[in-house]
C-alpha positions in Angstrom: 229.7 -19.8 5.0 229.1 -20.0 1.1 225.8 -19.0 1.3 226.2 -16.3 3.8 223.8 -13.1 3.1 226.2 -9.8 2.7 224.2 -7.0 3.8 221.1 -7.5 2.2 219.9 -3.9 2.4 215.9 -3.1 1.9 216.6 0.6 1.3 218.2 2.8 -1.3 221.5 3.8 -1.0 221.2 7.9 -1.0 223.1 10.8 -2.9 223.6 8.8 -6.4 222.7 10.1 -9.3 220.7 7.1 -11.4 218.7 7.2 -14.4 215.1 7.9 -12.9 213.5 8.9 -10.6 212.3 6.4 -7.4 209.0 4.9 -7.9 208.7 5.4 -11.5 207.4 2.6 -14.3 209.4 1.5 -16.9 207.4 3.4 -19.5 207.5 6.9 -16.8 211.5 6.3 -17.0 211.2 6.0 -20.5 209.5 8.9 -21.4 210.2 11.5 -19.1 213.9 11.1 -18.4 215.2 9.6 -22.0 216.0 6.2 -20.7 214.6 2.9 -22.0 214.8 -1.1 -21.4 217.7 -2.6 -23.8 214.5 -4.9 -24.9 211.7 -2.2 -25.4 209.6 -4.9 -23.1 206.0 -4.6 -21.5 205.8 -1.7 -18.9 207.4 -2.7 -15.5 205.4 -1.8 -12.2 209.0 -1.3 -10.5 208.5 -2.6 -6.5 211.7 -0.9 -5.4 214.6 1.0 -6.3 218.4 0.8 -5.6 221.0 4.0 -6.6 224.6 2.9 -6.8 227.6 3.6 -8.8 228.1 -0.1 -10.0 226.0 -2.6 -10.5 227.7 -6.1 -10.4 225.6 -9.0 -11.7 226.7 -12.1 -10.6 228.1 -13.3 -7.5 230.3 -16.1 -9.0 234.4 -16.4 -9.1 235.0 -12.9 -11.0 231.8 -11.1 -9.8 233.0 -11.1 -6.3 236.4 -9.7 -7.3 234.8 -6.9 -9.6 232.5 -5.7 -6.5 235.1 -6.0 -4.0 238.0 -4.1 -6.6 235.0 -1.2 -7.0 234.4 -0.9 -3.3 238.3 -0.2 -2.9 238.3 2.4 -5.4 235.7 4.4 -3.6 232.5 3.1 -5.7 229.0 2.3 -4.3 228.6 -1.4 -5.2 225.2 -3.4 -5.4 225.3 -6.6 -6.4 222.7 -9.1 -8.0 222.9 -13.1 -8.0 220.5 -15.2 -9.4 221.0 -18.0 -7.0 220.8 -17.9 -3.1 224.7 -18.5 -2.5 227.8 -17.5 -3.9 230.2 -18.9 -5.7 228.2 -19.8 -9.5 229.7 -22.1 -11.5 233.0 -21.8 -10.2 232.2 -24.3 -7.9 232.4 -27.0 -10.3 235.5 -26.6 -12.1 237.9 -24.1 -10.9 240.9 -25.9 -8.9 243.3 -23.0 -9.5 244.6 -19.4 -11.1 247.4 -18.5 -13.1 250.0 -16.6 -12.0 253.4 -15.6 -12.7 255.6 -13.3 -10.3 253.3 -14.1 -7.5 255.3 -14.0 -4.2 254.3 -17.7 -4.2 256.2 -17.6 -7.4 259.5 -16.1 -6.4 259.4 -18.0 -2.6 259.7 -21.2 -4.9 261.8 -19.7 -7.2 259.9 -20.3 -10.4 260.7 -18.5 -13.9 258.6 -18.5 -16.9 259.5 -16.9 -20.3 255.7 -15.3 -21.1 257.2 -14.9 -25.1 256.7 -18.9 -24.6 253.2 -19.1 -23.4 252.7 -16.1 -26.1 254.1 -17.8 -28.9 251.7 -21.2 -28.2 248.8 -20.0 -27.2 248.6 -18.0 -30.3 249.6 -20.7 -32.7 246.8 -22.6 -31.0 244.4 -20.3 -32.3 245.4 -19.5 -35.3 246.1 -15.7 -34.2 242.4 -15.1 -33.7 242.8 -14.6 -30.0 243.4 -11.2 -28.2 247.3 -11.5 -28.1 247.8 -7.9 -26.0 245.2 -9.6 -23.7 247.0 -12.5 -23.1 249.8 -10.6 -22.5 248.2 -8.0 -20.1 246.6 -11.1 -18.3 250.3 -12.7 -18.0 251.9 -9.3 -17.0 249.3 -8.9 -14.1 248.6 -12.0 -13.0 251.2 -12.2 -10.4 249.9 -8.7 -8.9 246.3 -10.4 -8.8 247.3 -13.6 -7.2 248.8 -11.2 -4.4 246.0 -8.9 -4.4 243.8 -12.1 -3.7 245.9 -13.0 -0.7 245.5 -9.8 0.7 241.7 -10.4 0.6 242.1 -13.6 2.6 241.9 -15.7 -0.3 244.4 -18.8 0.4 246.7 -20.8 -1.8 249.0 -23.7 -0.7 251.0 -24.8 -3.8 252.0 -23.7 -7.4 253.0 -26.2 -10.2 252.3 -27.2 -13.7 248.8 -28.7 -12.9 249.3 -32.3 -14.1 252.4 -31.9 -16.2 251.4 -29.0 -18.4 253.6 -26.6 -19.7 254.2 -24.3 -17.5 254.2 -24.0 -13.4 252.0 -21.1 -13.4 249.2 -23.2 -11.6 248.0 -21.6 -7.7 246.0 -24.2 -6.6 243.6 -22.8 -4.1 244.2 -24.4 -0.7 241.6 -26.7 0.1 239.9 -26.6 -2.7 237.8 -23.4 -4.2 235.4 -23.3 -2.1 237.3 -23.5 1.4 239.9 -21.4 -0.6 238.0 -19.2 -2.8 234.7 -18.8 -2.3 234.1 -18.7 1.7 237.1 -16.0 2.0 235.6 -13.6 -0.9 232.2 -14.2 0.5 233.5 -13.1 4.2 235.1 -10.1 2.4 232.1 -8.8 1.0 230.2 -9.4 4.1 232.6 -7.8 5.9 233.1 -4.5 3.6 229.2 -4.5 3.7 228.4 -4.7 0.1 225.3 -4.8 -0.6 224.4 -8.7 -2.1 220.6 -9.2 -3.4 220.2 -13.1 -3.9 217.5 -15.1 -5.6 217.6 -11.9 -8.1 217.4 -12.4 -11.3 218.7 -9.5 -14.2 216.5 -9.5 -16.8 217.2 -6.0 -18.8 219.6 -3.4 -19.4 218.7 0.2 -18.9 220.1 2.4 -21.7 219.7 6.3 -21.6 221.8 7.9 -25.1 223.3 4.1 -26.0 224.7 4.4 -22.4 224.1 1.7 -20.0 222.7 3.0 -16.8 221.2 0.1 -15.0 219.4 -2.6 -14.4 216.2 -4.2 -14.4 215.7 -7.7 -12.4 213.2 -9.9 -10.6 213.6 -10.8 -7.1 210.9 -13.3 -6.8 207.7 -12.4 -8.0 208.8 -8.2 -7.9 210.5 -6.0 -10.6 213.3 -4.0 -9.0 215.6 -1.1 -10.6 218.9 -0.7 -10.2 219.8 2.7 -11.4 224.1 2.9 -11.6 227.0 4.6 -13.9 228.5 1.1 -14.8 227.0 -2.5 -15.1 229.5 -5.2 -14.6 228.1 -8.5 -16.0 229.7 -11.6 -14.4 227.1 -13.7 -15.5 228.8 -16.9 -16.1 228.4 -18.1 -19.9 225.7 -19.2 -21.2 226.3 -23.4 -20.5 223.2 -23.8 -19.5 221.2 -22.4 -22.7 221.3 -25.1 -25.4 220.1 -23.2 -28.0 223.1 -21.1 -27.8 225.8 -23.9 -27.2 224.1 -25.8 -30.4 225.4 -22.4 -32.6 228.8 -23.8 -31.7 228.6 -27.2 -32.4 226.4 -29.3 -29.7 223.3 -30.5 -30.7 220.6 -29.6 -28.5 219.1 -33.3 -27.9 223.0 -34.7 -27.1 223.7 -31.8 -24.2 223.2 -32.2 -20.7 224.5 -28.9 -18.9 226.5 -30.0 -15.8 227.3 -26.4 -14.5 225.5 -23.5 -12.6 221.6 -23.5 -14.2 221.8 -20.1 -13.8 224.5 -19.8 -16.5 221.0 -19.5 -18.9 222.6 -16.8 -21.5 220.5 -14.1 -20.0 224.0 -12.1 -19.6 225.0 -12.5 -22.9 221.5 -11.9 -24.1 221.3 -8.7 -22.3 224.9 -7.1 -23.6 223.9 -8.1 -27.0 220.3 -6.6 -27.0 222.4 -3.5 -25.8 224.4 -3.2 -29.1 227.7 -5.6 -28.0 229.1 -7.6 -30.4 227.8 -10.9 -30.5 230.9 -13.5 -30.2 229.1 -16.2 -29.1 230.0 -18.9 -32.2 233.6 -18.2 -31.6 233.1 -19.2 -27.6 235.3 -21.8 -26.5 233.7 -24.2 -23.4 235.1 -26.9 -21.0 232.9 -30.1 -22.3 233.3 -33.4 -21.8 231.7 -37.2 -22.7 229.3 -38.8 -20.7 227.3 -42.1 -20.7 223.8 -40.5 -20.0 222.6 -44.0 -17.8 225.1 -44.0 -15.8 224.7 -40.5 -14.2 226.6 -37.3 -13.9 230.2 -38.4 -11.5 233.6 -38.0 -12.6 233.9 -41.3 -12.5 231.5 -41.1 -15.7 233.5 -38.2 -17.3 236.9 -40.2 -16.9 235.4 -43.0 -18.3 234.4 -41.9 -21.6 238.0 -40.2 -21.9 239.9 -43.3 -21.5 242.4 -43.2 -24.5 242.3 -47.3 -24.8 238.2 -47.3 -25.7 238.5 -46.9 -29.4 235.1 -44.4 -30.9 232.8 -45.2 -34.1 230.4 -43.3 -36.2 226.9 -44.6 -37.2 228.5 -46.1 -40.1 231.5 -47.8 -37.6 234.5 -46.0 -38.5 237.1 -44.7 -36.1 236.9 -40.8 -36.7 239.4 -39.3 -34.4 242.8 -39.8 -32.0 241.1 -40.8 -29.0 244.0 -40.4 -26.9 243.6 -36.6 -27.6 241.6 -36.3 -24.5 245.0 -37.0 -22.5 246.0 -33.4 -23.6 242.9 -31.7 -23.4 239.8 -32.4 -22.7 238.2 -30.1 -25.2 239.7 -31.5 -28.5 237.5 -35.0 -28.2 234.5 -33.2 -28.7 234.7 -31.0 -32.0 235.3 -34.6 -33.9 232.4 -35.7 -32.2 229.7 -33.0 -34.1 230.6 -33.6 -37.5 229.3 -37.3 -36.8 225.6 -38.2 -37.3 226.0 -40.6 -34.2 229.1 -41.7 -32.1 230.0 -44.7 -30.3 232.2 -46.2 -28.1 233.2 -49.9 -28.0 235.0 -51.9 -25.6 235.1 -55.8 -24.3 235.2 -57.1 -20.7 239.1 -57.1 -20.8 239.2 -53.2 -20.9 236.5 -52.6 -18.2 237.9 -54.9 -15.6 241.2 -53.1 -16.2 239.8 -49.5 -15.9 237.5 -50.7 -13.1 240.3 -51.9 -10.9 241.6 -47.9 -11.2 238.6 -46.8 -9.4 237.7 -46.3 -6.1 233.7 -46.1 -7.4 232.1 -49.0 -8.2 231.9 -48.4 -11.9 230.1 -52.2 -12.7 227.3 -51.2 -10.6 227.3 -47.9 -13.4 227.2 -50.6 -16.2 225.0 -52.9 -14.7 222.2 -50.2 -13.9 222.9 -48.7 -17.0 222.3 -51.9 -18.9 218.6 -52.8 -17.0 217.4 -49.1 -17.5 215.2 -48.1 -20.5 217.7 -45.4 -21.8 218.9 -47.4 -24.4 222.4 -45.8 -24.5 224.6 -48.9 -23.4 224.3 -52.1 -25.3 225.7 -55.3 -24.5 225.7 -59.2 -26.2 228.5 -61.8 -26.8 229.1 -61.1 -30.5 229.9 -58.0 -33.0 227.1 -59.2 -34.9 224.7 -59.0 -32.1 225.9 -55.7 -30.2 225.3 -54.4 -33.8 221.6 -55.3 -34.1 221.0 -53.5 -30.2 222.4 -50.8 -31.3 220.9 -50.4 -35.2 224.2 -50.7 -36.8 225.6 -52.3 -39.6 226.6 -56.0 -38.1 229.1 -56.3 -41.3 230.6 -53.2 -40.7 230.8 -53.7 -36.9 232.8 -57.0 -37.5 234.9 -55.6 -39.8 235.4 -52.8 -37.8 236.6 -54.8 -34.8 238.7 -57.4 -37.3 240.8 -54.2 -38.6 241.1 -52.5 -35.5 242.7 -55.9 -33.8 245.2 -56.1 -36.8 246.1 -52.8 -36.0 246.7 -53.5 -32.0 248.1 -56.9 -32.8 250.8 -54.7 -35.1 250.9 -51.6 -32.4 250.8 -49.2 -35.2 247.7 -46.8 -35.6 248.1 -46.4 -39.5 245.2 -43.8 -39.6 245.4 -41.8 -36.7 248.9 -42.5 -35.2 247.1 -43.3 -31.3 250.0 -44.1 -28.7 250.9 -47.6 -29.0 250.2 -47.9 -25.3 246.4 -47.1 -26.0 245.8 -50.0 -28.4 243.9 -52.5 -26.7 242.2 -55.0 -28.7 238.3 -56.1 -28.4 238.7 -59.3 -28.3 237.4 -60.4 -24.7 233.5 -60.8 -24.3 230.9 -59.7 -23.8 231.1 -56.8 -26.0 229.8 -53.2 -25.1 228.8 -50.4 -27.0 227.5 -46.5 -25.3 226.3 -43.6 -27.1 227.6 -41.3 -24.7 226.2 -37.3 -24.6 228.1 -34.0 -24.1 228.3 -33.0 -20.5 228.3 -29.0 -20.7 230.3 -27.1 -17.8 231.1 -23.5 -19.5 231.1 -22.0 -22.2 234.2 -19.1 -22.6 233.4 -16.3 -24.4 230.4 -15.1 -26.2 230.7 -10.9 -26.0 233.3 -9.2 -27.9 234.9 -6.9 -25.2 238.3 -4.7 -25.4 241.2 -4.8 -22.8 239.4 -2.6 -20.6 237.1 -5.5 -20.1 234.3 -3.0 -21.7 231.4 -4.8 -23.9 232.2 -3.5 -27.7 230.1 -3.3 -30.7 230.6 -4.2 -34.3 232.9 -1.1 -34.6 235.2 -1.9 -31.8 233.7 1.2 -29.9 233.0 0.6 -26.4 229.4 0.7 -25.0 229.3 3.5 -22.4 228.7 2.0 -19.0 228.7 -1.7 -19.9 231.5 -3.9 -18.4 231.6 -8.4 -19.1 234.1 -9.9 -17.7 234.6 -13.5 -16.7 234.1 -16.6 -18.9 231.4 -14.2 -20.7 233.3 -11.8 -22.4 236.7 -14.0 -22.4 238.7 -13.2 -25.3 241.5 -15.3 -25.0 240.5 -18.2 -26.8 238.7 -19.0 -30.1 236.4 -22.2 -30.2 239.0 -24.7 -28.6 240.0 -24.1 -25.0 243.2 -24.7 -24.9 244.6 -25.7 -21.2 248.5 -26.0 -22.1 248.7 -22.8 -20.2 247.0 -23.9 -16.6 244.9 -21.4 -15.0 244.4 -19.3 -18.0 240.9 -19.2 -17.5 240.1 -18.1 -14.0 243.4 -15.8 -14.2 241.9 -14.3 -16.9 238.6 -14.0 -15.0 240.2 -12.4 -11.9 242.7 -10.0 -14.5 239.1 -8.5 -16.2 237.2 -8.1 -13.2 239.6 -6.2 -11.4 240.5 -4.0 -14.7 236.7 -3.6 -15.4 236.3 -2.2 -11.5 239.0 0.3 -11.9 237.8 1.3 -15.2 234.4 2.3 -14.0 235.8 3.6 -11.0 237.6 5.7 -12.6 235.2 7.1 -14.7 232.3 7.9 -11.5 
């Protein structure tokens, strides 16, 4: 069901005015109609031209919502999807969405103080986030959840998402694929919305500064989609290591584990069209993994274990290791300031952690030690361990002695880690690992207004261009806050519906 085709058409939709006549090359269109490619690249031999009201780029979480909403509002819609299935990166990380005063919340008698949420989020962002965008997302959220239910999306409970601050999290029934992706894919099919799979948008088409279409590649052929508005739902730039390095993640210590299609192409198209670049202010959903363990939730969880201390290349602890129990993303920025960073644990810590896991993490450890990756080390003494990892033996010994003494007192004098997680290193063999960053997705990157329109450096809307979902999210700055559970996907729902309604109203 997830990968089902959604009415792929081989002919252009009729009766819609586009940027250029069908069959022209890019250079012909530029010269004859005043349109231009946003990147002014070489001439394209366009094999097929489509006409529509609204072109949605991306059939992931927000893209499907935008397409359905635009169709509901009377627009002819074409969706371009680089992958051969729907869902995008949401299949890897979305579990539920934010909602206040939804029908489900009302049935459960849940009441939430929006003012408390707003103040908390604004303070956490140091008042850099768009507070009015937050307010609108929250006020619309209940209606958005109910609208999804009308489309066939299934939710099974509402809670505070593992003890977070507010009961706003609407869980997708059976997981994101069963509860959301499959029903929304079925809705696209039911409505007959044209989806071009394996079709990667490459350039926006502009006319007098307004966006009026997209050039895309389908296999080896160029296609042209003429549209009165383009909605970019391209999923961020988590697979673009160069862009990720701008927000703090060294390219040589990063592994993208989200969608490979989140390559920053949507971001680059918007910026080339004149949108304000907000990538340096983007937040992210990223954790640490030991590369030689191979990627898994077990690996990710182990690197978040608060009882395992982290040290830098000088054998100094540099942050509060239990901050990841509050928010996974908080553990990453302290590591950006280090040349190298390591986890260190002993046999007793490992055995205690392994006993809590269903997966055989011992097998992962042994496989890592036998691999050529060189990111996990084992020794019977701290001096030997230091030599194996190219660290100073005296400094590592000194660290271990100081840390064990602190554990004995039950008081973290430096970073105030919870005493429950102060576990000494005193049962050999000892282990060191040098993890890397595992990037799920970036959040934000293209500046937008509350209509989800891309804006330029002067805050002027770029006509015809909308950016939704994580690509255009203005709720966070640099650190993804999760005290308000489901807010990121809630924003994706709201911006997608807002953009589609606004674009359709201007047809």
